[in-house]
N, C-alpha and C positions, 0 to 999 in steps of 0.2 A: 081188219085182219090183225091178229096178234101173234107175235113170235116171242118165244122164251129161250133165252140162252141159259145153259147150265154150265157154270164155270167154277173151277176150283183146282187146287194143287192135286197132283197125282195121289191116288189112294185116299181122297177126301170124301168120296161118296157121289161123285158126278154120275157114274153109271147107274147107281141105285135110284137117285132122284130123277134121272131121265126116264127110267123105266116107270116110275110113279107118274110122271107127266104123260107118258104114252098111254098108260092105263086110264088116265083122266081125259083121254080123247085127243091128245096132241099127236100130230103126224111127225115122225122122226125116227132116229135110230139111237140105241144105247151103246152100240159097239164103237170101236175106234175109228173105223172108216165110215163116214157119214155120207148119205146120198147128197146132202146139201153142199158138200165139199166140191162137187162137180157141177151141179146145176140146181139153182134155187127152184122151189116148187111153184107150180101154177096154183095160185091161191083161190080158194072159194071163200065166200063171205063168212062162213062159220067154221073154218078149218084152222084152229091154232096149230102152230108149228113149234117144235123143240129142236134146238141145235146145241149139241154138247161139245165142250172143249175142256180137257184137263190141261193144266198149265204147268210145265210145258206140254205140248202135244207132240209126241215123238221127242225129238231133240230141239224143237223150235218153239218159240213163244208165239202163240197165235196172234194174228192181226185182228184184234177185236174191233178196232175202228172200221176196218173194211167189212167185217161181218155185219156190223150194225148198219153201216151205210148201204150195203147191198140190200138188206132187208127193208130199210126205209125207202130205198129207191123203188121197190115194188109195192109200196103202200102199207108196210107193216108198222104197227106200234110195237116197240121192242121193250121187253122187260128182262131182268136177269135174276136168276137164283144162284147165289154164290155158296158153295158147299164148304163146310168146315167139319173137322173131326178132331178128337183129342190128339194132341201132338205126339205123345209117345207112340200111340198106335199108328198114326198116319206116317210118321217118319220110319218106324220099324217095318212097316209093310213093304216098303221099297228095299230096305236093307236086307230083310230076311229073304226076299225073292232073289237076292244076289244081283240085283240090277245096278245099284249104286251103293256107295259107302255112307256112313252116318253124316259126315260133314257135307257131302253133296246133297243128301236128302234134306238136311236142315236149310241149306242155302237155297235149294230149289223151291221149298215151301215158302220161305220168306220172300223171295223174288216173285213168286207166283201172285201172292196177294198184292204186292206193290204194283205189279203189271196190271192185274185185273182192275183194281180200284182207280189207278191213274187213267186208264182208258175209259172206264164207265163214267168217271167224273167229267172228263172232257166232253163226253157225248150226252151227258145228262140222262142216262138210262136209269129208270127206277129199278132198285134191286132189293132183295131180301136175303138174309143169311139163313141157310138151312143147316141145321146141326145133324150130323150122322147119328149122334147119340139120342137126339130128340126123336128121330125116325125109329131107331131100334128100341128105345126104352118105352116110348109112349104110343108108337104105332099109329093106328088109324086116327086117334084123337089129334095128335100132333100134325100129321099129314093134312088132315082136313083144314086145320087152322092155317097152315102154311099156304095151301092152295087158295084159300079164301082171300089172302092178301092181294092177289091179282085176279080175283073173281073166277077161279076155276073150281070145279066140283070134283070130289073124289070119285075115282072109278075103280077098276079092277087093280088090286095091289099085287106086286110081285112077292115072292117069298122074302120075308124080312127077318134077319137075325143079326146079332152083334158079332162082328169079327174081331172085337177088341180083346177079349179075355186072353187069348193066346199070347198077346204081347206083354202081358203082365206076369206070365209064368217064367219066362226067360227073357227079360227086357234087354234089348240090344242098345238102347239109347240111355243107359243109366250113367 
């Protein structure tokens, strides 16, 4: 049984890539509240699972160690896709939504990657970096290659478009 974590800073594309994995046949949710938060699935032999976490998740840094250990305890081989997005757009996304200021956005993004990689390293979880721009620029060609890294096949794709252009019209992070 395989389980895929999708991890990344807020506004880095975790939701989009989770939707792509669900389209590729993974069982899971792309929304903030995940069914695996309450109860791990009963696994079948051919049922890959996806579990998404933006970092921070709400106002907390997720316990990636516990997530991986829980999945391994039920027999899963765990892999991670770590999302990235161009920083001016990623940082501006949260600021323009009125959620946080520029300094907080930058700090949270920096701490997110430190948190993710520190925990994955200690757990020896294989990972691949997923570029939001790779997904939106190259679409199906890029997605197919990213999924092949962990032996997944492309499935039904969600609507894909770049949300970055608007951040270069009136950049908040200049």
